[in-house]
Structure formats: C-alpha cells, structure tokens
N, C-alpha and C positions, 0 to 999 in steps of 0.2 A: 704263403702264410703271412709273410711280412706285409704283402700288399693288402690282404684281407684285414689285418690288424690296423693298418694305416687308414683304410677305407672306413673302418668302424669308428676310429677316432674322429675322422673328418665328419662322419655322419652325426656323432654325438655333439661335436662342436657346432655344426649347423643347427641342430635342434636347440642347443643352448642359446645361440645367438637369436634365433627366431623367438624363443620364449622371452628373452630379455627385451626384444623389440616390442612384443605384445604387452609386456608390463609397462613399457615406457610410452605406449600410445597415449596421447593427451586425453584428458577427461572428456573433452567435448565430443569425442568420437563415441562415447557411451550413451549420450542422451540426445533426445530430439530437440530440446529447447535451444534456440539460437538467439531469442530475444526475451527480455524481461521488462515487465511493467510493474512498478511499485506504485500503488494507489492508496491514498489515505482519505478518510472521512474525519475531519477534525472534531474531537470530543464526542463522537457518537457512541452511546452506551451499549454495552453488551446486553443489557436488559431489554432494550427495544429490538436489537438484532435477533435475539432468541425467543422473546415473548410477545413482540409487537407492542402496540400502544399500552401504556401504563394506565390502569383503571383509575388510580387516584388523580393522575394528572389530566387525563382526557375529560374527566368530569369536573375539573376545577374552573370556576368562573374567573379565578385570578390569573390563570395561565392560558385560557382558551376563550376566544370571543364567542364562537358559535359551537357550543358543545355538541348539540344534536347533529349539526352538519358534519363535524369532524368524526363523530361516532359512526355516522352512516357510511363514511368513507373508510375508516380504519378500524372500527370495532367489530370483532367477531367473537364467537362463544369460546373458542379455545386458543391457547397461545400459538399453536401450529397454524391455525387459520389467520390469526392476527398478524403474525410475522410474515406470512406469505403475501397478504394484501398490502403490507407496508413495504416489503423488500422482495418483489416478485422474481427479479433476476437471481438474487441470492438463493431463493428457495426452490425455484424451478430449474435452474441451470447449474449454479455452483454446487448446490447440495446433491445434485445427481452426477456431476462430472468431476467435482473436486473435493476439497476438505474444508471443514470449518471447526475452529478451536475456540474455546472460551465459554462454553455454557456451564456455569457453576452449579446448575441443577444436578449435573452428573459428576461434580467434583473435577471437571475439566477446566483448568485455570490457565489464564494468560495474564501476566503482570508486567508493568514497567519495572526496570531495576534501578532507575534513578530515584532519588528521594525528593524530587521537586514536584512531580505530578502536574506539570503544565507543559505548554507547547514547545518552546525552543529545546528544553532538555529532552523531550520526547522525540522530536524529529532528529536531534543529534544522535540519540540512541538507535533509532530506526536506521538512519543512513550511515552511521559510523560503526554500529555494532557494539557500542559500550556507552555507559553513563560517564559523565564528567562533571560531577556535582560541584567541584571546586571552581571550575572555570565557566561552566554552562549552568548558570543559576538565575537567569533572568530572561525576559523576552526582548531585551534591548537590541537595537540594530548594531551589533558588533560582529565583525567577521569571525567565523568559526576557526579557532586555531587547529581543530582536528580535520583530518582528511576524510571526506565521506566516500562511500563506495562509488558514488557517481564520479568523483574526481579520480579515484583509484583506477576505475575502468577507463576513463577518458585518457589516462596517461599511457595506456597500452595501445600498440599499433592497430590491433584488430578492432578496437572500439573508438579510436580517436575520431572526433567529429560525429560520432554516432550516439551521443548521450545528450539528453535534454530534460529540462524540468519546467513544469507549469504549475502555478499555485495561486490561490486566491489571496493569501496573506502576504503582505509586502515585506515581511522579514526574511523570506526565503533566499533572496540574493546573498544575504549575510550567512544564513545557515549553511548554504552550499558553498559559500565563499567564491562567488562568481568570478571575481577579479583574479584570484590565484588559480582556481581550478580550470578555468577556460570552458566550463560547462554553461551553455546558454540557459538563462533563467528568465522566464516571463512571469511576473508576479505582481500582485497588487493591481494598480491601475496602469501598468505598462502596456503599451500598444505593440502590435506586430510591426516589424521593420523589414527592410530589404525589398526584394521583388515580391510585391503583395498580390495575393489572389483577390478576386472581387469580394469574396466572403470576408477576408481579412480587412479590406478597406471598409466594409460595412461595419464590422465589429469595432474597428478603431473609432469610427464616427459615432456609433451608438454608445460606446463606453464613455465618451466624453459628454454625451447629451443626457443620459439617464441619471436622475438624482442618485447620489451615493447614500446607501443605508449606513455604512460604517466608513470611517476615515482610512482604515488600514486594510480592509478586506473588501474585495469586489464580489459581485454576484458570481456564483459558480458557473453559470451559463457561459460567461466570457472565458473563464479559465478552460472550460471543457472544449469550446469550439476553437479557441486559439490552439489548443493541444492537438485537436483533430486535424486542423488544417496543416499544422507542422508535420504531423504524422504522414499525411498524404504527400506532402512535398518532399520531405527529407528522409523519411523512412528510417528513423533511429533504431538502434538495436536495444537501447536502454532508455526507457521513458519513465519519469516520475511525475505523477499528477496528484496534487493535493487540493481537495475540495474543502471549503472552510465554513459554509453557511450554518451547518448544524451546530457548531460551537457558538457562533455569534447569536443565533436565534435563541439558543438555550440561555446564554448570558442575559439576553433581553427579557427572559421569562415568557417567551412566546412558544408554548408547546405545540400549538397548531402549526406554526411556521417550521418548527423543528421537525415535525413528522412529515410535512409536505416536502421539505428540503431533502430529507432522507430518502423518500420515495423517488424524487427527481434524480438524486445522485445515483441511486440504483439503476435508473434508466440511462444515465450517462455512461455508467460502466458497461451496461448492456450494449450500448451503441459502439463503444470502443471494441468490445469483444466481437461483435458481429462484423465490424469493419476488418478486424484482424483475421477473422476466419474466412473472409471473402477475398483475401489478397494472398497471392502465391508466396511472397517473401515472408509471410507471417503465419499462414494457415498451418495449424498443427506443429508450429515451431516456436510458439510464444507462451510463456507462463505469466500469469497474473498473481501477484502477492498483494493482498488488500488488508489494511489494518487501520488503527487509529493511534493518535499520539498520547491520549490519556483517557481516563474514564471520568465519571461524574458522581456526585453523591446521590443517596437515596433516602436516608433517614438522618434528620427530619426531612420532610418532603421538599422544603425549599432549597435543600442542598443539591437538587438535580441541576440547578442553574450554575453550580460552581465546581471548581476543582482546585487542586493544590494540596500540599502536604497536610493541611489541617482538615481536609474533607475526606471522611471515611469512604472508601470505595473508589476514590479517584485514581488509584493505581491499577484498577482492574480493566483489562482491555480484551481484545479478541483478534484473531488472525484467520484469514481465508486464503486458500491457495487453489489454483486451477490451471492446468496446462497439460501438454501431451505426455509428460513423464510422471504425473501425479495420479496415484491410484484413487479411484472414485469411492472414497470412504464416506463421503457426505459429512453429516454432523457427527463429530467424534464424541462418543459417549463414555469412553473409558476414562477413569481418573488419570490425571496427569498434570504436569506443570511446565508451561512454556514461558519465555520472557521476550520482551520487545527487542532485546539485544541480539536475538537469534536471526532476525530478518536479513541483515546485511550478508552474513556468511552463507545463509541459505540461498539468497538470490545469486551470489557469486558461484555457488556450487552448481546451480542449474546451468550456468553458462560454462561450466568446466574450468572455472578460474579459481585458483587457490588464493583465498583472501587472507594473506599472511599478516594479519594484525592480531598480535597475541592477546590483546584485551577483548577482542570481539567474542560474542556469545557463540555457542556451538551451533552447527547446522541442525535444523529441525529433523529429527529422525522420522522416517515414514512418509515424507512428502514426495519422495522420488521412488519410482519402481526399482526393484532390485534387478541388476543385470547379470 
C-alpha cells in the first residue's frame, strides 16, 4: 500500500515537472519565424497603396510631365485595378499570403503616435516601439539616445552579428546609433567595404559616377542591391531596409516619379521575398513587416507634397505583414486602430524574444497564428 502511494506521488511529481517544463519552453519553439525583415517606403501614402494613382494628381500638369503616358501605365477604372498595377507584388502576393492594415475606407486605421509626423521621429517609433517627442523632434544628425530593436537584438548572443541595416537616407547611422549599437548601417552614399563581391565593386563605382538627385538620399537601387549582396554573403537574421525615393520625389512635386518609384520599390521587395523563399535558411522561416514612417496631406491638393504636424493626414500610415506564421487575411476590412509603435514588439514576438521595453506599443493581435 505504501509502495503504491509513493509510486502515485512520484507519478504526480513527474507530471508536474513535465508540465512546468512545457510552460517554460522558449517562445521560439512555438513559431516558424527565425528571421525578420523590417522594410519601409519613406512617406508613401496609404491612399496610393489602397486606391492606386490619385485622379487629381495624375491629371495635373503641375505635378506630371506626361499625363497621358502616366495614365496609360497606372490608370485603371477601379481602385482595385489601379492599386494592383501600381503595387503588383503587394496585391498579388502579400494580399493573398499575408495581411494589410490601414485602408480607411473600412475604418481600418494605422497612425503614428508621435506628434512630429516626419521622418526621424517616425523611424525612432518604428524601431524603438515608442515616440520620444521631447528628444526626437528634428531630422538632425544626432545619435539616438534610445535603444532600437536592432540594437536590442544585436546585444543577444543568438543575434549578435546577425543584424544589419541598409537605407537611402544618410541619417540612419544616427537613428540606429551605429557607433553604440554595433549594428552595421550602410546609408546615404556609403559604399560597401570589406571583402567585396564583383557586384559590390560595380555598385561602389557606379554610385560615385552617377549624378546625385539629392544631397542626403541616394537612389533606392543602390540601397536595394547593397542589401541583397549583404544578404547573400552574411545571411543576417534581422534585416532593416529603408527605401527613400517616394518621399523625396513627393517633396519635389514629381507625382510621375513618385508613382514609378513606388512600383519599383514593390519590385525590390518582391526580389527580396523571392530570394528568401529560394534559400534553405530563410524559406518559410522569414517574416516581412513593411510600413512607412509618416503619411502626407491630401486637402488642399498641394499638401500631398508635404508632411509634419501642420499637415492634416500626415499621421496616417499603413502596415503589411507576411510570413510563415501570419494567417492569410489579406486586406483587413474590419474597423480597428493600430499604431506605428506596435511594430518593434511585434517583430520581436515573431522571433520569440520578449521585448521588455515598458514604453513600447503592444504586439499587433492577429498577425500570428494561434498555437
């Protein structure tokens, strides 16, 4: 009798220990995602993402040199047709395999939480998970006092040396605080360094030879191909890529170039995704989170060129997510409210990492399958 009682106690104890171990299994064991790509299109409006070319702007001689040529390429009868011809990868792949948030036609909203409504505060919010209006209130090249998610992950053994950033805007080494964080940042007109591939040598040469459109922002093709070459060589687990042309062409009032750049960026993202899905270390193990740093104005019409706290609508943005753990909901049409500050914690959650930053926004509900 005593033996049976003792055996029962031991059995209960074993069951309890096993249950405790199951509870304590690290989160990464629950999800397929092992790699995260955070990608941004600077200042790209939700209006074009969800409706395609704007009828008022595409017909404007002030903002378009060849209205008939641009309409032939990007104008279609319905918003659904227009958005697909403008952003084909978004609407033929992400909309089928992932999720898109921010179409205000359905009262589905995404906003920045900072009160600045321009780039440095927006990128700080994306990468840190919170606004810091007292200290991050300009686009000046000042090192970010806040620790970004990139730096946070790079400080952990499992991600050390496996985090990298590429950007068209030359302020990113300061936003990410490259010196303190140890995260390699290639931005602006920086060249590739180290043991160079033939393509990197060519990119370095071409970048110095092609006339510069803007002093602080290079063409996105350089950012993209530098990132792609780095990806092939070093296979990072966390990659941040920020494309910048859409914002600068908008500031210049060139709606034709703005649309063409958006289309090309869509193709760049497609190339990254197809490369990822064709390589064993990334295939069905990688999640893309794609967003923008701020919106732009709509009324009056000339405010499409601008953003900032005095421009109505410049706080309105969008978010797209696609990966092996994300249910294929496509365009989310239910009313809801998300914020830019939710990106960082959501990205960390996909990796099974607790982003223990109290100020950071909450993880986006519904972007991961229930286990």
